[in-house]
C-alpha positions in Angstrom: 52.6 104.1 63.0 55.4 106.1 64.6 58.4 104.5 66.1 58.6 104.7 69.6 62.2 106.8 70.1 62.5 105.9 73.7 63.1 102.1 73.8 67.0 102.3 74.0 67.1 105.3 75.4 68.4 103.7 78.7 71.3 102.2 76.9 73.7 105.2 77.3 73.4 106.2 80.9 73.9 102.2 82.1 76.9 102.4 79.6 78.7 105.6 81.0 77.7 104.2 84.8 79.6 100.9 83.8 82.9 102.6 82.5 82.7 104.8 85.6 82.1 102.1 87.7 85.4 100.2 85.8 87.4 103.3 86.3 86.4 103.5 90.2 87.2 99.9 90.7 90.6 99.9 88.3 91.9 102.6 91.3 91.0 100.5 93.9 93.6 98.2 95.6 94.0 94.6 94.0 96.2 93.3 96.0 95.3 90.0 98.6 95.5 89.9 102.2 97.7 87.3 103.8 95.6 83.6 103.3 93.8 84.9 100.2 94.7 83.0 97.0 97.4 84.0 94.7 99.4 83.2 91.4 102.1 85.9 91.9 103.9 87.6 94.3 102.6 90.7 93.0 99.1 89.7 93.6 100.1 89.5 97.6 100.2 92.7 99.7 103.0 90.6 102.0 104.7 90.1 97.9 104.9 86.6 99.0 102.9 83.9 97.2 103.6 80.4 97.9 101.5 77.2 96.8 98.9 79.6 95.5 98.3 81.3 98.7 99.5 84.7 100.1 101.7 84.4 103.2 103.5 86.8 105.4 107.2 87.7 104.0 110.2 85.7 106.0 111.9 86.9 109.0 115.7 88.0 108.4 117.5 85.9 110.3 121.8 84.9 110.5 122.4 81.7 109.6 124.7 80.0 112.6 123.2 82.0 115.6 123.0 86.1 115.9 125.1 88.5 113.7 128.1 89.6 115.6 128.4 92.8 117.0 130.2 95.3 115.0 132.1 98.8 115.1 131.3 101.5 113.5 133.4 103.4 110.9 133.5 106.5 111.9 137.0 108.0 111.1 138.9 109.7 113.8 139.2 113.5 113.5 143.2 113.3 113.4 143.7 109.8 111.7 141.6 111.0 108.6 143.4 114.4 108.0 146.5 112.5 108.8 145.5 110.0 105.6 144.2 112.6 103.3 147.8 114.3 103.8 149.9 111.4 103.0 147.7 110.3 100.2 148.4 114.2 98.5 152.2 113.9 99.6 152.2 110.2 97.9 151.7 111.6 94.3 
């Protein structure tokens, strides 16, 4: 009596399909949306994990009211050249 050779022929294609699925799954996004369970900040799309749930990032606020108006630090055309000339003559 001869042995059947086709009995385990399905194992190799099945393992190949499983490894292909694993590669495709590894390339996908694994971070969770807001409201889903998480363990670390890196587990969330918002990068904020609080009490084991993904939450939105906190808003940036300035304590004690709004930020003061700032003036740009653009040097004056003549004042900047004068400062360079003064620095060279000091040395």
